[in-house]
C-alpha positions as CSV (number, residue, x, y, z in Angstrom):
1,M,-0.2,0.1,0.0
2,T,1.5,3.6,-1.1
3,L,1.3,6.4,1.2
4,G,-0.6,9.3,0.0
5,T,0.5,12.8,0.6
6,D,-1.5,13.1,3.7
7,I,0.2,11.7,6.5
8,A,-2.4,11.0,9.4
9,P,-1.4,13.1,13.0
10,G,-0.8,11.5,15.9
11,L,-3.7,10.7,18.0
12,D,-4.2,13.7,20.7
13,T,-6.5,11.9,23.4
14,D,-7.1,15.7,25.1
15,A,-8.4,17.2,22.3
16,L,-10.7,13.9,21.7
17,L,-11.8,14.2,25.4
18,D,-12.2,18.0,25.6
19,D,-14.3,17.8,22.3
20,P,-17.8,18.8,23.6
21,G,-19.1,17.2,20.5
22,I,-17.9,14.2,21.5
23,R,-20.4,12.4,23.6
24,I,-19.5,8.3,23.3
25,V,-16.3,7.0,23.4
26,V,-16.0,3.4,22.4
27,C,-12.8,0.9,23.3
28,C,-12.7,-1.7,21.3
29,G,-10.2,-4.5,20.7
30,S,-9.1,-8.0,21.2
31,G,-8.7,-9.8,24.4
32,G,-6.3,-8.7,26.8
33,V,-5.0,-5.6,25.0
34,G,-6.2,-3.2,28.0
35,K,-9.5,-2.2,26.9
36,T,-10.7,-1.8,30.4
37,T,-8.1,0.0,31.7
38,T,-8.0,2.2,28.4
39,A,-11.3,3.0,29.4
40,A,-10.8,4.0,32.7
41,A,-8.1,6.1,32.3
42,L,-9.7,8.0,29.7
43,G,-12.9,8.6,32.0
44,V,-10.6,9.6,35.1
45,R,-8.7,11.9,32.8
46,A,-11.9,13.2,31.1
47,A,-13.5,13.9,34.5
48,E,-10.6,15.8,35.9
49,R,-10.6,18.2,32.7
50,G,-14.1,19.2,33.5
51,R,-16.3,16.8,32.0
52,K,-19.4,14.8,33.6
53,V,-18.3,11.3,32.6
54,V,-19.9,7.6,32.9
55,V,-17.7,4.5,32.3
56,L,-19.9,1.6,31.3
57,T,-17.6,-1.9,31.6
58,I,-18.8,-5.4,30.3
59,D,-15.5,-6.6,31.9
60,P,-16.6,-9.2,34.5
61,A,-13.3,-9.4,36.4
62,R,-14.3,-6.4,38.1
63,R,-10.8,-4.9,37.9
64,L,-12.3,-1.5,37.1
65,A,-14.0,-1.2,40.6
66,Q,-11.0,-2.2,42.3
67,S,-8.7,0.7,40.4
68,M,-11.3,3.1,41.1
69,G,-11.7,2.6,44.8
70,I,-15.4,1.5,44.4
71,D,-16.4,-1.7,46.4
72,Q,-18.5,-2.9,44.0
73,L,-20.1,-2.3,40.3
74,D,-23.4,-3.3,39.1
75,N,-26.0,-1.8,36.8
76,I,-26.2,1.5,38.6
77,P,-24.0,4.3,38.2
78,R,-22.0,5.0,40.9
79,R,-20.0,8.2,41.4
80,V,-16.1,7.7,42.1
81,E,-14.5,10.2,44.7
82,D,-11.4,11.7,44.9
83,I,-11.8,12.9,41.3
84,G,-9.8,16.0,40.7
85,G,-11.0,19.3,39.0
86,D,-14.9,20.3,38.1
87,G,-15.7,17.4,36.5
88,E,-17.6,14.1,37.6
89,L,-16.7,10.6,37.1
90,H,-19.3,7.5,37.5
91,A,-18.7,4.1,36.5
92,M,-21.0,1.0,36.5
93,M,-20.8,-2.5,35.0
94,L,-23.1,-4.4,32.8
95,D,-25.5,-6.9,34.7
96,M,-26.9,-8.3,31.2
97,K,-30.0,-9.8,33.0
98,R,-30.9,-7.1,35.0
99,T,-30.9,-4.9,32.1
100,F,-33.2,-7.6,29.8
101,D,-35.6,-7.2,33.1
102,E,-35.7,-3.3,33.1
103,T,-36.2,-3.5,29.5
104,V,-39.0,-5.6,29.9
105,E,-40.6,-3.8,32.8
106,A,-40.3,-0.3,31.0
107,H,-42.0,-1.8,27.7
108,T,-45.0,-3.9,28.9
109,D,-47.6,-3.5,31.6
110,A,-47.2,-5.5,34.9
111,E,-48.9,-8.4,34.2
112,R,-47.4,-9.6,31.2
113,A,-43.9,-8.4,32.8
114,R,-44.3,-11.0,35.4
115,A,-45.4,-13.7,32.9
116,I,-41.9,-13.0,30.9
117,L,-39.7,-12.5,33.8
118,E,-40.9,-15.9,35.4
119,N,-41.0,-17.9,31.9
120,P,-38.2,-20.6,32.1
121,F,-37.1,-19.8,28.4
122,Y,-36.9,-15.9,29.3
123,Q,-34.5,-17.0,32.3
124,S,-32.3,-18.7,29.6
125,L,-32.3,-16.6,27.6
126,S,-31.6,-13.7,29.5
127,A,-29.1,-15.8,31.6
128,G,-26.6,-16.4,28.8
129,F,-28.5,-16.7,25.3
130,A,-25.5,-16.0,22.5
131,G,-25.2,-12.5,21.4
132,T,-27.6,-11.1,24.4
133,Q,-24.7,-9.8,26.4
134,E,-23.8,-7.8,23.5
135,Y,-27.1,-6.7,22.5
136,M,-27.8,-5.5,26.1
137,A,-24.8,-3.6,25.9
138,M,-26.0,-1.7,22.9
139,E,-29.3,-1.5,25.1
140,K,-27.7,0.0,28.1
141,L,-25.7,2.5,25.8
142,G,-28.9,3.8,24.6
143,Q,-30.1,4.2,27.7
144,L,-27.7,6.1,29.4
145,R,-27.5,8.2,25.8
146,A,-31.0,9.0,26.4
147,R,-31.0,10.0,30.2
148,D,-28.7,13.0,29.1
149,E,-27.7,12.9,32.5
150,W,-23.7,12.9,31.4
151,D,-21.6,14.9,28.5
152,L,-19.4,11.8,27.7
153,I,-20.0,7.9,28.0
154,V,-17.0,5.8,27.7
155,V,-17.9,2.1,26.7
156,D,-15.6,-0.8,27.4
157,T,-16.9,-3.6,24.9
158,P,-17.5,-6.8,25.9
159,P,-14.7,-9.5,26.2
160,S,-16.3,-11.7,23.6
161,R,-14.5,-13.6,20.7
162,S,-14.7,-10.8,18.3
163,A,-14.9,-7.2,19.9
164,L,-17.3,-6.1,16.8
165,D,-19.7,-8.6,18.1
166,F,-21.1,-5.3,19.6
167,L,-21.8,-3.9,16.3
168,D,-23.3,-7.1,15.0
169,A,-25.7,-7.8,18.1
170,P,-28.6,-5.6,16.6
171,K,-28.5,-7.1,13.1
172,R,-28.4,-10.8,14.9
173,L,-31.2,-10.0,17.2
174,G,-33.4,-9.0,14.1
175,S,-32.6,-11.8,12.1
176,F,-33.7,-14.2,15.2
177,L,-37.2,-12.0,15.5
178,D,-37.8,-12.2,12.0
179,G,-36.8,-15.8,11.3
180,K,-39.5,-18.4,10.5
181,F,-39.6,-20.6,13.8
182,I,-40.3,-16.9,15.7
183,R,-42.7,-16.0,13.2
184,L,-44.4,-19.4,13.5
185,L,-44.7,-19.2,17.1
186,I,-46.1,-15.4,17.1
187,A,-48.6,-16.4,14.4
188,P,-51.1,-18.1,17.0
189,A,-50.9,-15.5,19.2
190,K,-51.8,-12.9,16.1
191,I,-54.6,-14.8,14.8
192,G,-56.2,-15.7,18.2
193,G,-59.2,-17.7,19.4
194,R,-59.7,-21.3,18.1
195,A,-58.6,-20.5,14.7
196,G,-55.2,-19.5,16.3
197,M,-54.9,-22.9,18.5
198,K,-55.9,-24.4,15.0
199,F,-53.1,-22.9,13.2
200,L,-50.5,-23.8,16.1
201,N,-51.6,-27.5,16.1
202,V,-51.2,-27.5,12.3
203,G,-48.1,-25.6,12.3
204,M,-46.4,-27.1,15.4
205,S,-47.1,-30.7,14.3
206,M,-44.5,-30.3,11.6
207,M,-42.2,-29.7,14.4
208,T,-43.2,-31.2,17.3
209,G,-42.1,-34.6,16.3
210,T,-38.5,-34.0,15.9
211,L,-37.8,-30.5,18.2
212,G,-40.1,-32.7,20.9
213,K,-37.7,-35.4,21.0
214,L,-34.5,-33.2,21.1
215,L,-36.0,-30.6,23.2
216,G,-38.7,-31.7,25.1
217,G,-42.2,-30.7,24.7
218,Q,-42.2,-28.6,27.8
219,F,-39.4,-26.2,26.2
220,L,-41.5,-25.7,23.0
221,R,-44.1,-24.7,25.3
222,D,-42.1,-22.2,27.5
223,V,-41.0,-20.7,24.3
224,Q,-44.4,-20.4,22.7
225,T,-45.7,-18.4,25.7
226,F,-42.2,-16.4,25.6
227,V,-42.9,-15.3,22.1
228,A,-46.4,-14.7,22.8
229,A,-46.2,-12.3,25.7
230,M,-43.1,-10.6,24.1
231,D,-44.7,-10.3,20.8
232,S,-45.9,-6.5,21.6
233,M,-42.3,-5.9,22.2
234,F,-40.0,-7.5,19.4
235,G,-41.0,-4.2,17.6
236,G,-39.5,-2.0,20.3
237,F,-35.9,-4.2,20.4
238,R,-35.6,-3.7,16.6
239,T,-36.3,0.1,16.6
240,R,-34.3,1.1,20.0
241,A,-31.2,-1.5,18.5
242,D,-31.5,0.3,14.9
243,A,-31.7,3.4,17.0
244,T,-28.4,2.6,18.9
245,Y,-26.9,1.5,16.1
246,K,-27.1,5.0,14.1
247,L,-26.3,6.5,17.2
248,L,-22.8,4.7,16.8
249,Q,-22.6,6.0,13.2
250,A,-23.1,9.5,14.4
251,P,-20.3,12.4,14.4
252,G,-20.6,12.5,18.2
253,T,-19.3,9.0,18.7
254,A,-15.6,8.0,18.4
255,F,-14.3,4.7,18.2
256,L,-10.4,3.8,19.7
257,V,-8.9,0.5,19.1
258,V,-7.0,-1.1,21.6
259,A,-3.9,-3.0,20.7
260,T,-0.4,-4.1,22.0
261,P,2.4,-4.1,19.7
262,E,2.1,-7.9,19.2
263,R,1.7,-9.3,15.6
264,D,-1.8,-11.2,16.5
265,A,-3.2,-8.4,18.7
266,L,-2.5,-5.9,16.0
267,R,-3.6,-8.3,13.0
268,E,-6.9,-7.8,14.9
269,A,-6.5,-4.3,15.2
270,A,-6.3,-3.9,11.5
271,Y,-9.5,-6.2,11.3
272,F,-11.4,-3.8,13.4
273,V,-9.9,-0.7,11.6
274,E,-11.2,-2.1,8.1
275,R,-14.5,-3.4,9.7
276,L,-15.3,0.2,11.4
277,A,-14.7,1.5,7.8
278,A,-17.3,-0.8,6.2
279,E,-20.0,-0.1,8.5
280,E,-19.0,3.5,8.4
281,M,-18.3,3.9,12.1
282,P,-16.3,6.9,13.0
283,L,-12.5,5.6,14.3
284,A,-10.7,8.3,16.2
285,G,-7.3,6.3,16.1
286,L,-5.4,3.3,17.4
287,V,-3.9,3.0,21.3
288,L,-1.2,0.9,21.5
289,N,-0.7,-0.3,25.1
290,R,2.1,-1.8,27.1
291,V,5.0,-0.4,24.7
292,H,8.5,-1.0,25.5
293,G,11.7,1.5,25.3
294,S,14.7,2.1,26.7
295,E,16.8,5.3,28.0
296,A,20.0,3.3,26.6
297,A,18.6,3.0,23.6
298,R,22.0,3.9,21.8
299,L,23.5,1.1,23.0
300,S,22.6,-1.6,20.6
301,A,21.8,-5.6,21.5
302,E,24.8,-6.0,19.9
303,R,27.1,-4.1,21.1
304,A,25.6,-4.9,24.8
305,L,26.0,-8.6,24.0
306,A,29.5,-7.9,22.8
307,A,30.1,-6.3,25.9
308,A,29.2,-8.8,28.2
309,E,31.0,-11.5,26.2
310,N,34.1,-9.2,27.0
311,L,33.4,-9.1,30.7
312,D,32.4,-13.1,31.0
313,G,36.2,-13.3,29.5
314,V,37.8,-11.6,32.5
315,G,38.3,-12.4,35.8
316,I,38.3,-16.4,35.3
317,V,40.9,-16.3,32.5
318,D,44.0,-17.6,34.9
319,Q,41.9,-20.3,36.4
320,T,42.9,-23.8,35.5
321,A,39.6,-25.1,36.9
322,G,37.3,-22.7,35.6
323,K,34.8,-20.8,37.9
324,A,34.5,-24.2,40.1
325,G,38.0,-23.6,41.1
326,L,37.3,-20.4,42.3
327,G,37.9,-20.0,46.2
328,D,38.9,-23.4,46.5
329,P,40.3,-23.5,50.0
330,A,42.4,-26.6,48.5
331,D,44.2,-24.6,46.2
332,P,45.2,-21.6,47.4
333,A,46.9,-20.2,44.0
334,A,43.6,-20.4,42.2
335,V,42.8,-16.9,43.2
336,T,41.4,-14.4,40.4
337,S,44.0,-12.9,38.6
338,P,45.1,-9.5,40.1
339,E,44.8,-7.9,36.7
340,A,41.0,-8.7,36.4
341,S,40.5,-7.8,40.3
342,E,42.3,-4.1,39.7
343,S,39.6,-3.5,37.1
344,P,38.1,0.0,36.9
345,L,35.2,-1.3,38.9
346,S,37.2,-2.3,41.7
347,P,38.0,0.0,44.5
348,G,41.3,-1.6,45.2
349,R,42.8,-0.7,42.2
350,N,46.6,0.0,42.5
351,E,47.5,2.9,39.8
352,S,50.9,2.3,39.8
353,T,51.1,-1.3,38.7
354,S,53.0,-1.8,36.1
355,H,50.3,-2.6,32.8
356,N,53.2,-4.6,31.1
357,Q,53.5,-7.4,33.2
358,E,51.5,-10.4,32.2
359,P,48.9,-12.2,35.1
360,H,51.0,-15.0,34.8
361,Q,54.1,-13.3,35.9
362,K,52.2,-11.4,38.7
363,L,51.3,-14.8,40.1
364,Q,54.7,-15.9,40.1
365,E,56.3,-12.7,41.5
366,P,56.6,-14.1,45.4
367,H,58.8,-16.9,44.2
368,A,60.9,-14.7,41.8
369,Q,62.2,-13.1,45.1
370,K,63.2,-16.0,46.7
371,S,65.2,-17.1,44.1
372,H,67.2,-13.5,44.3
373,G,68.4,-14.6,48.0
374,A,65.9,-13.3,50.0
375,K,65.5,-15.4,53.2
376,P,63.0,-18.1,52.7
377,H,59.6,-18.0,55.0
378,A,59.0,-20.9,57.1
379,P,55.7,-22.4,55.9
380,S,53.8,-20.9,58.8
381,K,55.1,-17.5,58.1
382,E,53.9,-17.7,54.4
383,P,51.1,-15.2,53.3
384,E,47.6,-16.4,53.8
385,H,44.3,-15.0,52.2
386,T,42.5,-13.4,54.8
387,E,38.6,-13.1,54.9
388,E,38.9,-9.5,53.4
389,D,40.9,-10.8,50.6
390,D,38.4,-13.3,49.7
391,A,35.4,-11.0,49.9
392,S,37.1,-8.3,48.0
393,I,37.9,-11.3,45.1
394,A,34.1,-12.3,45.3
395,D,32.8,-8.2,45.2
396,V,34.9,-7.9,42.2
397,V,33.7,-10.9,40.4
398,S,29.8,-10.3,41.6
399,V,30.2,-6.7,40.0
400,E,31.5,-8.0,37.0
401,Q,28.8,-10.9,36.8
402,L,26.2,-8.3,37.4
403,T,27.0,-6.0,35.0
404,A,26.9,-8.8,32.4
405,G,23.8,-9.9,33.4
406,L,22.5,-6.2,33.0
407,L,24.2,-6.0,29.5
408,R,22.2,-9.2,28.5
409,L,18.9,-7.7,30.1
410,H,19.5,-4.7,28.0
411,A,20.3,-6.4,25.0
412,E,16.7,-8.6,25.4
413,R,14.9,-5.2,25.9
414,M,16.6,-3.7,22.8
415,Q,15.5,-6.7,20.8
416,V,11.9,-6.7,22.2
417,V,11.9,-2.6,21.3
418,A,13.0,-3.6,17.9
419,R,10.2,-6.5,17.2
420,E,7.7,-4.1,18.5
421,Q,8.8,-1.2,16.4
422,H,8.9,-3.4,13.1
423,T,5.2,-5.0,14.1
424,R,4.2,-1.0,14.4
425,D,5.6,0.0,11.0
426,H,3.9,-3.0,9.5
427,F,0.4,-1.8,11.1
428,T,1.2,1.7,9.8
429,A,2.1,0.7,6.4
430,L,-1.4,-1.0,5.6
431,H,-3.3,1.9,7.5
432,P,-0.9,4.9,7.6
433,E,-4.5,7.0,7.8
434,V,-5.2,5.8,11.6
435,P,-3.6,8.4,14.3
436,M,-2.0,6.5,16.8
437,A,-0.8,7.3,20.5
438,E,1.2,4.8,22.6
439,V,1.3,4.0,26.0
440,A,4.7,2.9,27.6
441,A,4.5,-0.2,29.7
442,L,4.2,0.4,33.3
443,P,6.8,-2.0,35.8
444,G,3.4,-3.3,37.2
445,D,-0.5,-3.7,37.1
446,V,-2.6,-0.6,37.5
447,H,-4.8,-1.2,40.8
448,D,-5.8,2.5,41.8
449,L,-6.8,5.8,40.7
450,S,-3.4,7.0,40.5
451,G,-2.6,4.2,38.2
452,L,-5.0,5.2,36.2
453,R,-3.8,9.1,36.1
454,T,-0.4,7.6,34.8
455,I,-1.9,5.9,32.0
456,G,-4.0,9.1,31.1
457,E,-0.7,11.1,31.1
458,R,0.9,8.5,28.9
459,L,-2.0,8.6,26.8
460,A,-1.8,12.3,26.4
461,A,2.0,12.2,25.5
462,G,2.0,9.3,23.5
463,S,1.1,11.0,20.1
464,V,2.7,9.1,17.4
465,T,2.8,10.7,13.7
466,A,3.5,8.4,10.9
467,P,6.7,8.2,9.3
468,A,7.3,10.3,6.1
469,G,8.6,7.3,4.5
470,A,5.6,4.8,5.7
471,A,4.4,2.4,2.5
């Protein structure tokens, strides 16, 4: 793909949050990329910049409640304390069944509502029917927007196999309600009286034989009763789903695709970007989470590894037994060479020592004094290695080993940085028009408001402009 003349600017999240025309921000992406944390951080930052915000999460792990200092989140928006500035922050977690119950209660009379809520098929449907969670998330979003109590709604999409199930739910519900099976079950209620019962008997006789054996006759009767009671609500479901879908396409909505700089996550992100474009959903940009970097990036991985190997080669080169012989009390001569112990890192380095002497010459120096007529020492008078000497040797070796280890860690980090950069560049080449913001990786998990503020700050500072040479 060739980059056009217009290069997408970086994603300015503060400008997005400050725009009064933006009323809904939807965070979508594959599982495990940090959608919940991103949504919460955006909510905190928007509130502290003066907006009245509600964050809707569908994450069952309840991390959002913990990070915001709330005992629990449920279907009722709860205010978050300790928010600075003039804004407000509320948070809630979708209760799928309760939302379904509220919808039934709000759009039918009390007697019919009770019949629906007590129906076994409805109870199964509302507790976990495929697509119900996504549809109820749409229903709740529509409810929040209709209340007009908040000027910004931040949505954390469901942790489903595909985050865009959130968009598909209204269409799937429409297909379900318009299906032949449902229309057949609705027909008796619409005809009514004996004619209706006759139609039911004729129509159901074709299915009872097979479905009754598979599902049970009671199940079919429960479905029939449910459909008859819900008939007056089906049109309302479809109408509200269509209205919410159009709301998501409106200019006041902004989608943020959240990903990590890994191949699979960015492949999914590319799919989301393309799908949002196909559905004419307004994409604000890509949030790239947990990006690694280094303050010592000038030291390449190759140079760091070479330096580590250099350090490994010093300090044990004179040991006939290698590392195993270091500090062996049975072999007092097997000590670290003075040249290694007098490295620049050693506090005991003697600057007056000649650098031209070879290490083995230094080790033989005491014997050379004996051959020049010096009075030999008695065995009991020979110089002994004190505990201080052993400690000094151990300190020097540990410093060198530690330095080599740190260099290798740096090399690994630089390899990760290079891999992430390559993956990001590949995405940018495919979608140069998508604004991007990077969030530098934190050393630990986010578990409080302070951590969410830090994420918000990194989002604001992480705007990335597409490189001029992207293609």
